[in-house]
N, C-alpha and C positions, 0 to 999 in steps of 0.2 A: 516932549514927552510925548504928546498925542501922535506925532508924526513917527516916532519909533514904534508906537503901539499898533499903529496902522499897517505898517511895512513889516512887521513881524520880527524885528531886530531883537527886541527884548525877549521874544518868546521862542528863540531859537537856541537849542543847545547843540554843541559840536562833539564829534567822536572822531579820535584819529587825526589824519592830516588834512586840515581844511584852511584854506586860504583866509587871512585876517579879514578881509572885506567880503566874504561870502556869507549869506544870510537867506533864510526864506522870506524874501521880501513880499512875493506874491501869496498873500494870507487868505483867510477864510472869505473875504470879500470877493477875491477872483475866483474862488470856488463857487460863491453863490451866483455870480454874474452868468456863466453859461448855463447853469442850471435853471435860473429864471428865464433866460431867453430861450432855452430849450422847451420850457412849458408853453411859451408863447407859441412857437412854431408847431408844436406838436398838437396843441389844441386846433390851430388853424387847418392843419392837414386832416385832422379827423372831420372837420365841418366840410372840408372839399370833398371827402368821399361821397356826401350826399350831393353837393351842389355841382359838381364837376363830373363825378364818376355815377351819378344817378342811382345811388344805393338807397332806395326808397324806406328802407327798414331803419334808416338812422336819422329820420327826418327829424326827431324831437331833440336827440342829443346833439345834431349837427348845428341846431340852432342855438342851444345852450353853448357848445363849444365855441362858436363864434363870438358870442358875447363874452365868453370867458377869456379868449384870446385878446380882444381889444381891453378888456379891464386889466389884464396883467402887463399891458404892454407899457404904460408909464412907469410901473413898479420895476420893470425889468433893469433900468438904468440905475437904480438906487445902489446897488453894491458898488458899481464902478464910482459914483458921487462919494460915497462914503469914504473908499479908498482913496480918492484923490484929495480928500479933505478941503478941497476948495471948489465948491458947487459951480462957481463961474468957469471954472476950467473945462468942466463937463459940457455946459452950454455952449462953450467957444467951439468944440468939435461939431456940435449941432448947427451953429450959424455959420460956421465957415468950412463946409465939407469941400472935399476935393480928393482926387485920385492917386495922389503921390504917396499915400501912406493908407495900409489896410484900414487902421483905426480911424483915420480922418473920412475915409469914403463910407464908414459907418452912418455918418450923417445922412447922405443919399438914401441908403437903404431903410434906415429907422424911418424917415420921413415918408419915403414911398410906400413902405409897408403899412405905415399908419394910415395914410390917406386911402388905401386900397381897402382896409378893413372897415374903416369908417364908412366909406362909401357903400361897400357892400351890405353892411348893417343896415343903412339907411332905405336901400331897395329892399332888403328882407322884411324890414317893419314899417315900411310906408303905409300899408293897407291898415294896419293896426293903429296907426297914428291919426289916419283920417277917419276912421271907424271911430275912435274914442273922442275925438274933438267934434265930431258930428253929433254924436250921442250926448255930450255935455252941453251942446250948444241949444238942443231941444228943450232943456231945462229951462224955466221961466226964470228971468233974472231976480225977481223977488224971492224965488224959492231956492235959488242956487247958493250954497255956502261959500265961505272964502276958499275953502279947499277945492270945491268943484270948480270956482272961478280960476283959481291957479292952475289947475290941471288942463282946463280948456285953454288957456293961454300957451301953456308950455306945449301941449300936443299940437295946437295950431301952428306954433313957431317951428316944430320940428317937421312938420309937413313940407316947409319950404315953398308953399304956395301950390304944391302939386296935389290937388284935391281929385283927380281922375282915378277912380279904382274900378273902372270897367274891365272887361276881360281883355280886350286888346292892351290896355295899359299895364295890367299886372302881368301879361305875356312878355310885354318889353322889359318889364322889371325882372322877370326871370331870366331873360337871356342877358341882361346886364349883370345879374349876380354871377351867372356861369362864367361870363368872362373874365369879370373880375377875380372870381376864385381861381379861375385857370392862370391868371398872371400872377395871383398870389402865391401859388405854390412854390415856384422857384424863388421868389423874393423871401418868403418864409424860410426857405431851406438855406438861402444865402445869408439870411439875418442871423441865424445861429451858425452855419457852417463856417462863417468867416472867423468865428473864435477858434474853431479847430484849424484854420487855416493859419491863424497868427501862431499857434503853439506848434504847428507841424512845419512852419517855415523857419523855427529858431534852430538853425544849424548847430548852434554850441551845445544844445541839450539832446542827448542821445535817446532819452525816453520818448520825445516829442517829434523828433524828426522822422516822420513817415508819410507818405503820401494817403494813406488811410486814414489819418487823423480827422480830417473834415467829415468823411463819410461816416466814420463811427460815432462822432458828435451829432450828425443829423439824424441817425437812425435811432441813437439812444434819447435824442430829444423827442422824437415820434413816440416812442414808447412812454416816457415821462408825461407828456401831454395828454395821450390818451388815458393813461392810468390816473392822472388828477381829475380829468374830467368825469372819468367813472365814479371816484371817490366823491366829488363834489356833487354830482348828479344824484348819486344815492342819498346823501345827506339833505339835499334839497327835497327829493321826493318823499323822503321819510317823514320831514316836516310838514309837507302838504298832506301826507296820508294822516298824520296824526290829527291835523286840524279837521280833515274830512270826517274823521272817525268820530270826532268829539263833536261835530257838526257846529262848530263855533259860528255864531252870527257874523262875526268879522270875515270868516272865510267864504260861507256861501252868500249870506246876505239875502236878498230877494232875487238873486240870479237864478233861474230855473237851469240854466246851461252849465252851472258849476259841477265840475266831475266830481263822481262820488269815490269813496274808498277803493271799491272794486276796480273802477276804471283805472285810477291811479296805479293801483297795484299791478294790473296787468299790462300797463305802459311802461312802468318802471322795470318790470322783469324782462320784457320784450326787448326794451332799449339797450339795458345793461348786458344782457346776454349777447346780443348782435355785436355790440361794441367790444366785447371781451374776445370774441373770434378774432377781430383785427389785431388786438393787443397781442395775443399768442404769435400771430404770424410775424408782426413786427418785432417781437421779443426774440424770436428764432434767428431772424435776419441780423439783429444787432449783436446777439451773443455769437454767432459764427463769425462775424467781422472782427470781434475783439480775440477770440480764440485763434483765428487765422493770423491775426497780427503778432499774437504771442508765440505761435509755432513757427513763423516765417523768422522772426529774430533768433529763436534758438536754432533753427535750422542753418541759417547762415553764417552764425557766429561771428558776427562783426566785432570790431576790436572792442567796442564798448560793452560787448555782451557780459564780460566777466563781472563789471559792476552792476550792471542792469539785474544779473542772475542774484547777486546778493541782494539787491533791493527787493526784487519780486519775490524770491522764495525764502528770503530771511527776514529783513528789516520790516517789510509791508504784507508778510504773508497773511497775517490775520486781516488786515483791511482788505486784501485783494481777493483772497480765495475763500475766507469765511465770511466776511460782511457782504462784500460786493457779489461774488458769485453764487456763494451757497444761500446766504439769507435773502439777497436782492434779486437772485435769477432763478436758482434751481428751486427754492422752496415755492415762491409763488408761481412758477411753472407747474409744479406738480399740484399745488392746490387748486388751479385753474383746470387741470385736465382730469382730475378726479370726478367719477360719476356724481349725479345729483348736485350739481353746482347750485349753492344758494348765493343770495345777494350778500349776506354778511361775509361768507368766505371770499367772494368776489373783492369785497371793500378791503378786507384784510389782505388780500394778494396785491391789490392796486397800493396799498401803503407800503408794503414790502418792495414792491418795484420802484416806487418813489426814492426809497431809502437805498436801492441799489444803484439807481442812476446818481444818485448824490454821492454815493462812495466811489462811483466811477469817476466823477469829477473831481473828487478828494484826491484820489490816486493819482490822476493826471497831473493835477496843479502842484499838490503838495509832494507827491511822490517823485515828480519830475525834478524837484528842486533838493531831494534828500540826499543826493550824492554830490561830493565836491568836483569841481571841474579838474581838479587833479586826479579823479578816479581813485583817490586813495583814503577818503573820508567821507563820513556821513553827518548830516544834519537832522535834527528832529524838531518838529514844530508842534506848540503846545498850545491848544485853545485859550485865551486870555480868561474866557467866563469860567472855565474849570479848574485852571491853575494860577488865577490871579493873585490869591492871597500868598501861594508859596512863592511866586515870583517876586511879589513885592518884599516878602521876608528875606530873599536873598540878595536885595540891593545893596549897594555899598552904604555903610553907616545904619543899617538895620539888622536886627537880630535875625538869626537863622542862617541855615546853610545855603550857599549858591546852588542853583539847578546843576546837576551833575557831578556835584561834589561827591568824592568818595566813590565814583562809579567809573572812573577813568575817561570821563568826558571833560570838556573844557567849554567855558561859557564866557562870551564877552557880553557885557551888560551896560548899557549907557547910562550914565549918572542922571538923575532927574535935575532939574534945575532946583536951585536953593528956594 
């Protein structure tokens, strides 16, 4: 039962002529996987705008984006693990990577990227580790609380024995960060671009078979990563401003260097407005690539265009043109270009951008499986969370109509074990 639920067989309804063994096997988990890896790659690219290209105005949010990318990295593989249903199968790819398969080569890319980001983070925060550890060591042992003792041990361990924070040492750290960030940009792009490569190399699927697929995936990933960093940075700074405004003792304490509400507000507005400019640039590039691919398919009129046209302009019209392009691209683009841009409007636009990128992933993964290999039928995938009760009602031996009954659709439902 669980295997069928994971691979979408139970949640697939069919229309017209569809081969008996065809289903939407790549379900919501495969939609979430490129979406999550795109967030990782996009956040790293945002951090590299400061570390590699020297955009000084993005210093604060660039450090935030670097931590964000590293935090999302372990989560990126979870959709694949859920789809496999056997976690050890996922770890097998990581422990035995090789270049004979695009998926198996992912082990090299994932491990390399993780090492690069971890190393860059250490060089970036080494000064903070040393300063915090030294400040805690100055407290007398009898006056030191358990929390302070634990933090002292933790930060001392994080220094890895490198206590030198002189100017020459910090300059070497900065050079190491620049080199690692420069190497990490192509690795991050390949980390996500290989997902587009896998889709684009499936010759049997007319919607996926295009050399632009990896590039489209990479550009949309950068857009989603920047949008999520803007949204989370806004939430984090609003929380800090709230604590600073209330002058909570837990926030400021006895530290005279604690930033005030006005300082935090100015920093938030500056960082978000500067990041928004780069979000608009990458949004333009991503939209142009997607529209260019659509126009090229229509102009060339390949053999599969007849069925693709029915899917794009008919079956998935709402998902593609209303949800993806209008709500996820056009509306946030207009919100960001309107004068007197506010932080709340920027956060709403970033949320819509994330929705648009998710719908792009949905339309590629699910829409690519929406038509039969015979080019004479269609399949529809329904999220189990939304239609689970209806689908359970249509199972053999249970009351209720089968999905598609009375609508001209046919559906094959696998029986549950007794």
